[in-house]
C-alpha positions as CSV (number, residue, x, y, z in Angstrom):
1,M,0.0,0.0,0.0
2,S,1.1,3.6,-0.6
3,D,2.7,5.7,2.1
4,P,0.3,7.6,4.4
5,I,-0.9,10.8,2.8
6,S,-0.4,14.2,4.3
7,I,-1.1,17.7,3.4
8,R,1.6,20.0,4.8
9,G,2.2,17.4,7.5
10,A,-1.4,16.9,8.5
11,P,-2.2,13.1,8.0
12,L,-5.3,12.1,6.2
13,Q,-6.1,9.1,8.4
14,T,-9.2,8.1,6.5
15,A,-7.5,8.0,3.2
16,A,-4.8,5.5,4.1
17,H,-7.3,2.7,4.6
18,A,-10.5,3.7,2.8
19,I,-9.0,3.2,-0.7
20,D,-6.7,0.3,-1.3
21,P,-5.3,0.9,-4.8
22,T,-3.3,-2.4,-4.8
23,V,-6.5,-4.4,-4.6
24,L,-8.6,-2.0,-6.6
25,R,-6.3,-1.7,-9.6
26,A,-6.4,-5.5,-10.2
27,R,-10.1,-5.0,-11.3
28,F,-9.0,-2.7,-14.2
29,P,-7.5,-4.8,-17.0
30,S,-6.2,-1.8,-18.9
31,L,-4.0,-0.8,-16.0
32,R,-1.9,-3.8,-16.8
33,R,-0.8,-2.4,-20.2
34,T,2.8,-1.6,-20.8
35,V,4.7,0.6,-23.3
36,E,8.1,-0.9,-24.2
37,G,8.1,-2.8,-20.9
38,R,7.1,0.1,-18.8
39,P,3.7,0.1,-17.0
40,C,1.3,2.6,-18.4
41,I,0.2,5.5,-16.2
42,F,-3.2,6.8,-17.1
43,A,-3.1,10.5,-16.2
44,D,-5.8,11.3,-18.8
45,S,-8.9,10.4,-16.7
46,P,-10.5,13.9,-17.2
47,G,-11.0,12.8,-20.8
48,G,-12.5,9.4,-19.9
49,T,-11.7,6.9,-17.2
50,Q,-10.7,3.3,-17.5
51,T,-13.4,0.6,-16.8
52,P,-13.3,-2.2,-14.3
53,D,-13.9,-5.9,-15.3
54,S,-17.4,-5.8,-13.9
55,V,-18.5,-3.1,-16.3
56,I,-16.9,-4.8,-19.3
57,D,-18.5,-8.2,-18.3
58,A,-21.9,-6.6,-17.8
59,M,-21.9,-5.1,-21.3
60,A,-20.6,-8.2,-23.0
61,G,-23.0,-10.4,-20.9
62,H,-26.0,-8.5,-22.1
63,L,-25.0,-9.0,-25.7
64,R,-24.1,-12.7,-25.2
65,R,-27.5,-13.5,-23.6
66,G,-29.3,-12.1,-26.5
67,T,-30.5,-8.5,-27.0
68,S,-33.8,-7.1,-28.1
69,N,-35.6,-3.9,-28.3
70,E,-38.0,-2.9,-25.5
71,G,-41.7,-3.5,-25.3
72,G,-41.9,-6.9,-27.0
73,A,-43.4,-10.2,-25.9
74,G,-40.2,-12.3,-25.9
75,V,-38.0,-13.0,-22.9
76,T,-35.1,-10.9,-24.3
77,S,-37.3,-7.9,-24.7
78,R,-38.7,-8.3,-21.2
79,E,-35.1,-8.5,-19.9
80,T,-34.4,-5.2,-21.8
81,D,-37.4,-3.6,-20.2
82,A,-36.1,-4.6,-16.8
83,L,-32.6,-3.4,-17.7
84,I,-33.9,0.0,-18.6
85,E,-35.6,0.3,-15.2
86,D,-32.4,-0.9,-13.5
87,A,-30.3,1.6,-15.3
88,H,-32.6,4.5,-14.4
89,R,-32.6,3.4,-10.7
90,A,-28.8,3.1,-10.7
91,A,-28.4,6.5,-12.2
92,A,-31.0,7.9,-9.7
93,D,-29.0,6.5,-6.8
94,F,-25.8,8.0,-8.3
95,L,-27.4,11.4,-8.5
96,G,-29.6,11.4,-5.4
97,A,-32.7,11.7,-7.7
98,R,-35.8,9.7,-8.6
99,P,-35.7,7.3,-11.6
100,E,-38.2,9.3,-13.6
101,E,-36.0,12.4,-13.3
102,V,-33.1,10.8,-15.1
103,V,-32.7,10.8,-18.9
104,I,-30.3,8.4,-20.5
105,G,-28.8,9.5,-23.8
106,A,-25.8,9.3,-26.1
107,N,-23.6,11.8,-24.3
108,M,-23.8,15.0,-22.4
109,T,-23.4,17.3,-25.4
110,T,-26.3,15.6,-27.3
111,L,-28.6,15.9,-24.3
112,A,-27.6,19.5,-23.6
113,F,-28.4,20.5,-27.2
114,A,-31.7,18.6,-27.1
115,L,-32.7,20.4,-23.9
116,S,-31.5,23.8,-25.3
117,R,-33.7,23.4,-28.4
118,S,-36.8,22.8,-26.2
119,V,-35.9,25.7,-23.8
120,A,-35.3,28.0,-26.7
121,R,-39.0,27.9,-27.5
122,T,-39.6,29.6,-24.2
123,L,-37.1,32.5,-24.8
124,G,-37.5,35.7,-26.6
125,P,-36.0,39.2,-27.1
126,G,-35.2,40.8,-23.8
127,D,-34.5,37.5,-22.0
128,E,-31.0,36.7,-20.9
129,V,-28.9,33.6,-20.8
130,V,-25.9,33.5,-18.4
131,V,-22.9,31.2,-19.1
132,S,-19.4,30.9,-17.6
133,R,-16.0,31.1,-19.1
134,L,-14.8,28.4,-16.7
135,D,-17.0,25.8,-18.5
136,H,-16.5,23.1,-21.1
137,D,-18.1,24.4,-24.4
138,A,-20.8,21.7,-24.2
139,N,-22.3,23.8,-21.4
140,I,-21.9,27.0,-23.3
141,A,-22.6,26.4,-26.9
142,P,-26.2,24.9,-26.5
143,W,-27.3,27.9,-24.4
144,V,-25.6,30.5,-26.7
145,A,-27.3,28.8,-29.6
146,A,-30.7,29.0,-27.8
147,A,-30.1,32.7,-27.2
148,K,-29.2,33.3,-30.8
149,D,-32.2,31.4,-32.1
150,S,-34.6,33.3,-29.8
151,G,-33.2,36.7,-29.8
152,A,-32.1,36.6,-26.2
153,T,-29.0,38.2,-24.8
154,V,-25.9,36.3,-23.6
155,R,-24.2,37.4,-20.4
156,W,-20.9,36.0,-19.2
157,V,-19.5,35.0,-15.8
158,D,-15.7,35.3,-15.5
159,F,-13.2,33.5,-13.3
160,R,-10.3,34.7,-11.3
161,T,-7.3,34.3,-13.5
162,E,-4.8,34.2,-10.6
163,D,-6.0,30.8,-9.4
164,C,-8.7,29.9,-12.0
165,T,-11.5,29.8,-9.5
166,F,-15.1,30.7,-9.9
167,D,-15.9,34.4,-9.5
168,L,-19.0,34.8,-7.4
169,T,-18.9,38.5,-7.8
170,S,-18.9,38.2,-11.5
171,L,-21.9,35.9,-11.3
172,Q,-23.8,38.4,-9.2
173,A,-23.1,41.2,-11.7
174,A,-24.3,39.0,-14.6
175,L,-27.7,38.3,-13.0
176,S,-30.9,40.2,-13.5
177,R,-34.6,39.6,-13.4
178,R,-34.4,39.0,-17.1
179,A,-32.2,36.0,-16.8
180,R,-34.0,32.8,-17.9
181,I,-31.1,30.3,-17.9
182,V,-27.9,30.2,-15.8
183,A,-25.5,27.4,-16.9
184,L,-22.5,26.7,-14.7
185,T,-20.0,23.9,-14.1
186,L,-19.6,22.1,-10.8
187,A,-15.9,21.6,-11.5
188,S,-13.6,22.7,-14.3
189,N,-12.5,20.0,-16.7
190,A,-9.5,22.0,-17.6
191,V,-8.0,23.3,-14.3
192,G,-9.9,21.3,-11.6
193,S,-11.5,24.2,-9.7
194,I,-14.6,23.2,-7.8
195,T,-17.5,25.8,-8.1
196,P,-18.9,26.9,-4.7
197,A,-22.3,25.6,-5.9
198,A,-24.3,26.4,-2.7
199,E,-23.3,30.1,-2.8
200,A,-23.9,30.3,-6.6
201,V,-27.3,28.8,-6.3
202,A,-28.2,31.1,-3.4
203,A,-27.2,34.1,-5.5
204,I,-29.2,33.0,-8.5
205,R,-32.3,32.1,-6.5
206,S,-32.2,35.5,-4.8
207,A,-31.8,37.5,-8.0
208,T,-33.9,35.7,-10.6
209,E,-36.3,32.8,-11.4
210,A,-33.9,31.5,-14.1
211,L,-33.4,27.8,-14.7
212,I,-30.2,26.6,-13.1
213,I,-28.3,24.1,-15.2
214,F,-25.1,22.4,-14.0
215,D,-22.5,20.5,-15.9
216,G,-21.4,17.8,-13.5
217,V,-19.3,15.8,-15.9
218,H,-15.9,16.5,-14.3
219,F,-17.3,16.7,-10.8
220,A,-18.9,13.2,-10.9
221,P,-15.9,10.9,-10.5
222,H,-14.4,13.0,-7.7
223,R,-17.3,14.1,-5.4
224,T,-20.8,12.8,-4.6
225,I,-23.6,14.5,-6.5
226,D,-26.8,15.2,-4.6
227,V,-29.3,17.0,-6.9
228,A,-31.8,17.6,-4.0
229,A,-29.2,19.4,-1.9
230,L,-27.9,21.2,-4.9
231,D,-31.3,22.6,-5.8
232,A,-30.5,22.5,-9.5
233,D,-33.2,22.3,-12.2
234,F,-31.0,20.3,-14.6
235,L,-27.7,18.6,-14.3
236,F,-25.6,16.6,-16.8
237,C,-22.9,14.0,-16.3
238,S,-21.2,11.2,-18.4
239,P,-20.8,7.6,-17.2
240,Y,-17.6,7.2,-19.2
241,K,-16.1,9.8,-16.9
242,F,-17.0,7.7,-13.8
243,F,-15.7,4.3,-14.9
244,G,-18.7,3.4,-17.1
245,P,-19.6,3.2,-20.8
246,H,-19.8,6.0,-23.3
247,M,-23.2,7.6,-22.8
248,G,-24.7,10.6,-21.1
249,L,-27.1,11.3,-18.2
250,M,-29.4,14.3,-17.7
251,F,-31.2,15.0,-14.4
252,G,-34.3,17.2,-14.7
253,C,-36.9,18.2,-12.2
254,L,-39.9,16.2,-13.1
255,E,-42.2,19.2,-13.4
256,L,-39.8,20.7,-15.9
257,L,-39.3,17.5,-17.8
258,D,-43.1,17.2,-18.1
259,G,-43.6,20.9,-18.8
260,L,-41.1,21.4,-21.6
261,R,-41.8,20.0,-25.1
262,P,-38.9,17.8,-26.5
263,Y,-38.4,17.1,-30.2
264,K,-39.3,13.5,-30.7
265,V,-41.1,11.0,-32.9
266,A,-44.8,10.7,-32.6
267,P,-45.1,7.1,-31.5
268,S,-42.6,7.4,-28.6
269,S,-43.7,7.8,-25.0
270,D,-45.3,11.1,-23.9
271,H,-44.1,10.6,-20.3
272,S,-40.9,11.5,-18.6
273,P,-38.1,10.5,-18.8
274,H,-38.8,8.4,-21.9
275,R,-40.1,11.3,-23.9
276,W,-36.6,12.8,-23.8
277,E,-34.9,9.5,-24.8
278,T,-35.0,9.6,-28.6
279,G,-34.4,6.4,-30.6
280,T,-33.4,3.0,-29.3
281,G,-31.2,3.3,-26.3
282,N,-27.8,1.8,-25.7
283,H,-28.9,-1.3,-23.8
284,E,-25.5,-2.8,-23.4
285,G,-24.3,0.6,-22.2
286,M,-27.1,0.6,-19.6
287,A,-25.9,-2.7,-18.3
288,G,-22.5,-1.2,-18.0
289,L,-23.9,1.9,-16.2
290,V,-25.5,-0.3,-13.5
291,A,-22.2,-2.1,-13.1
292,A,-20.3,1.1,-12.8
293,V,-22.6,2.5,-10.1
294,D,-22.4,-0.8,-8.2
295,Y,-18.6,-0.6,-8.6
296,L,-18.5,2.8,-7.1
297,A,-20.8,1.8,-4.3
298,G,-18.4,-1.0,-3.4
299,L,-15.6,1.5,-2.8
300,G,-17.2,2.7,0.4
301,P,-17.2,-0.3,2.9
302,G,-13.9,-1.8,2.0
303,G,-12.3,0.4,-0.6
304,T,-12.0,-2.3,-3.2
305,G,-14.9,-1.6,-5.5
306,E,-16.5,-5.0,-4.7
307,A,-20.0,-5.0,-3.3
308,D,-21.2,-7.8,-1.1
309,G,-23.6,-9.2,-3.6
310,R,-25.8,-6.9,-5.5
311,L,-26.7,-3.7,-3.6
312,S,-30.4,-2.9,-3.6
313,E,-31.6,0.4,-4.8
314,K,-33.7,1.0,-1.7
315,G,-33.0,-0.4,1.8
316,G,-36.3,-2.1,2.3
317,S,-37.3,-5.6,3.4
318,E,-37.0,-8.6,1.0
319,E,-40.8,-8.3,0.4
320,E,-40.4,-4.6,-0.6
321,E,-37.5,-5.4,-2.8
322,A,-39.6,-8.1,-4.5
323,G,-42.4,-5.6,-5.0
324,V,-44.7,-6.9,-2.3
325,G,-46.1,-4.1,-0.3
326,G,-43.4,-1.7,-1.6
327,R,-42.5,0.0,-4.9
328,P,-43.7,-1.7,-8.1
329,S,-41.1,-4.0,-9.7
330,G,-40.8,-6.2,-12.8
331,K,-43.4,-5.8,-15.4
332,D,-45.4,-3.7,-13.0
333,G,-42.5,-1.3,-12.3
334,W,-42.6,2.4,-12.6
335,A,-41.4,2.6,-16.2
336,E,-43.8,-0.1,-17.4
337,T,-46.7,1.5,-15.5
338,H,-45.8,4.8,-17.1
339,R,-45.7,3.4,-20.6
340,R,-48.8,1.2,-20.5
341,S,-51.3,3.1,-18.3
342,G,-50.6,6.6,-19.5
343,Q,-50.6,7.6,-15.8
344,A,-47.8,9.1,-13.8
345,P,-45.7,6.5,-12.1
346,R,-45.7,5.9,-8.4
347,A,-43.5,8.5,-6.8
348,E,-40.2,7.3,-5.6
349,V,-38.7,8.8,-2.5
350,T,-35.2,10.3,-2.6
351,P,-32.9,7.4,-2.4
352,T,-31.9,6.5,1.2
353,G,-31.2,2.8,0.8
354,D,-28.2,0.6,0.7
355,R,-26.7,1.7,-2.7
356,R,-27.2,5.4,-2.2
357,S,-25.7,5.2,1.3
358,A,-22.8,3.2,0.0
359,L,-22.2,5.7,-2.8
360,V,-22.1,8.6,-0.2
361,R,-19.6,6.6,1.9
362,A,-17.5,5.9,-1.2
363,G,-17.5,9.5,-2.2
364,R,-15.9,10.4,1.1
365,A,-13.2,7.8,0.6
366,V,-12.5,8.9,-2.9
367,T,-12.3,12.5,-1.9
368,A,-9.9,11.7,0.9
369,W,-7.6,9.6,-1.4
370,E,-7.6,12.1,-4.2
371,A,-6.9,15.0,-1.8
372,G,-3.6,13.2,-1.1
373,L,-2.9,12.8,-4.8
374,S,-3.5,16.5,-5.3
375,A,-1.3,17.5,-2.4
376,R,1.5,15.2,-3.6
377,W,1.4,16.8,-7.1
378,L,1.2,20.3,-5.9
379,E,4.0,19.9,-3.4
380,G,6.1,18.3,-6.2
381,V,5.4,21.1,-8.7
382,E,6.6,23.7,-6.2
383,S,10.1,22.4,-6.8
384,L,9.8,22.8,-10.6
385,P,10.2,26.5,-11.4
386,E,10.0,25.7,-15.1
387,V,6.5,24.4,-14.7
388,R,3.7,26.9,-14.6
389,L,0.5,25.6,-13.1
390,Y,-2.9,27.2,-13.9
391,G,-5.3,26.8,-11.0
392,I,-5.1,26.4,-7.3
393,A,-1.5,25.8,-6.4
394,D,-1.6,25.7,-2.6
395,P,-1.4,22.1,-1.3
396,G,-3.4,23.3,1.7
397,R,-6.3,24.1,-0.6
398,A,-6.3,20.6,-2.3
399,G,-9.9,20.1,-1.1
400,E,-11.1,23.0,-3.3
401,R,-10.1,21.2,-6.5
402,T,-10.0,17.9,-8.2
403,P,-6.7,16.2,-9.1
404,T,-6.7,17.7,-12.6
405,F,-3.9,20.1,-13.4
406,A,-3.2,22.3,-16.4
407,V,0.5,23.2,-16.9
408,R,3.0,24.6,-19.3
409,V,6.5,23.2,-19.2
410,G,9.2,25.8,-19.9
411,G,9.0,26.9,-23.5
412,L,7.9,23.5,-24.8
413,H,4.7,23.2,-26.9
414,P,2.0,21.3,-25.0
415,R,1.8,18.6,-27.7
416,S,5.6,18.1,-27.5
417,V,5.3,17.5,-23.8
418,A,2.3,15.1,-24.2
419,E,4.3,13.2,-26.9
420,A,7.4,12.9,-24.7
421,L,5.3,11.7,-21.7
422,A,3.5,9.2,-24.0
423,R,6.9,7.7,-25.0
424,A,7.5,7.1,-21.3
425,G,4.1,5.3,-21.0
426,I,2.4,8.3,-19.4
427,F,-0.9,9.3,-21.0
428,V,-1.9,13.0,-20.6
429,W,-3.8,15.5,-22.8
430,D,-3.0,18.7,-24.5
431,G,-4.9,21.5,-26.1
432,N,-8.0,23.2,-24.8
433,Y,-10.1,20.1,-23.9
434,Y,-13.1,22.0,-25.2
435,A,-12.6,24.6,-22.5
436,Q,-12.0,27.1,-25.2
437,K,-13.2,30.2,-23.4
438,L,-11.0,29.5,-20.5
439,M,-7.9,29.1,-22.7
440,E,-8.7,32.3,-24.5
441,R,-9.1,34.1,-21.2
442,L,-5.6,32.8,-20.1
443,D,-4.2,33.8,-23.4
444,L,-3.2,30.2,-24.2
445,E,-5.6,29.2,-27.0
446,G,-3.3,30.5,-29.7
447,S,-0.2,28.7,-28.5
448,G,-1.4,25.2,-28.0
449,G,-3.4,25.5,-24.8
450,A,-1.9,23.5,-21.9
451,V,-0.9,20.0,-20.8
452,R,-3.6,18.4,-18.7
453,I,-2.6,15.9,-16.1
454,G,-5.5,14.3,-14.3
455,F,-5.6,11.6,-11.7
456,C,-8.4,9.6,-10.1
457,H,-8.9,7.1,-7.3
458,F,-7.1,4.2,-9.1
459,N,-3.9,6.3,-9.3
460,T,-1.2,5.9,-6.7
461,L,1.2,8.2,-5.0
462,E,4.0,6.4,-6.8
463,E,2.4,7.2,-10.1
464,V,2.2,10.9,-9.2
465,D,5.9,10.8,-8.3
466,L,6.8,9.1,-11.6
467,V,4.9,11.7,-13.6
468,L,6.7,14.5,-11.7
469,D,10.0,12.8,-12.4
470,E,9.3,12.7,-16.2
471,V,8.2,16.3,-16.2
472,R,11.3,17.3,-14.3
473,A,13.4,15.5,-16.9
474,L,11.8,17.6,-19.6
475,T,13.0,20.8,-17.9
476,R,16.7,19.9,-17.8
């Protein structure tokens, strides 16, 4: 096991035993890859994480057993119906939502543009749309397009360039009673800064009745999302950023999902969330989504990613889990009831059962471990004067950021740095990572952006040290 983690000498006692990377890493087959005999170091997780065996097996298993579209009479179709319900419940547990509030789609960008087209119908001249320069363009472009199509005005929220943190004062200045949409990130995919969401939401709610839309893609693998506590109207995230398959999730308040009119084909469901899920879904991906959420839930109790059997969505009795005297299940489940009866499904309470509780515990363990990774990196970079870090640099503030770091190394072009590290078996990213407005604000867009080095809970302190060593070698 790695050495005990400390931040400026203060030990993180919980981190040393909550996550056991030695055991956990064995569950990720890709972590066994080598480049010219050297173990690969995946420091590119902000662009997409690796997947554990359980996710891979779940996706392949669905296809091996026989796949079918939903709504049919055959056993494979009925299994698909059940899988769709399972996936919505798993995603709901992950987000702290209800299953009928979660839309499963191709990716975050596609879902955001679909929502923006519907919201644009409600906008007009004189309305305002507020977006942030700290964001990935997938949470900027859809809302700017909606404003352009409707004649609304776009207002911008800036960030503090000295540490690349969210500027609450700039947000307050951008808000007015005419604001109809405020779209912000929970954490920057480029520099790792975590948005003070509670303060931002309070400022928005006190100034306007605008819809609050959060991009939670980068936040999701590093912190626990709780949409109820967050008080957001919509939130997006991507399972492939939290150890699952390539797909997207959208949380939406049920009243809004039902009230807005999506673009869809006539025969499809008129009920949420399915009215927002256009075309045939990625069923094997849904199997992987369930497995990814179960993997994360398994990180809490023992830190290995292995759950003791399958965790239930709600912590009820066996009879309740079987649908006796509890929530509907099987062919009488909420989704099936929704589709066939034309009535609203039975309301699900906010998840408080085994899997949600385990996810919350896992989130604490992940946060503690990753704070140590961040501190190790930040302390190491302090000794490298040729490396410029964009973002929070104080190891004592590691809790205010994710372990995602944007750097420039001397006078080297970011692509040259990425290529040199790749030859050493270290995978990083370079460019703007679709955070184009941020790179423009930092005056980096025209010179190749920056090198992004991003860790997650399967990375070790030894890997952080090895990356630092290779970066140090480039400065000599």
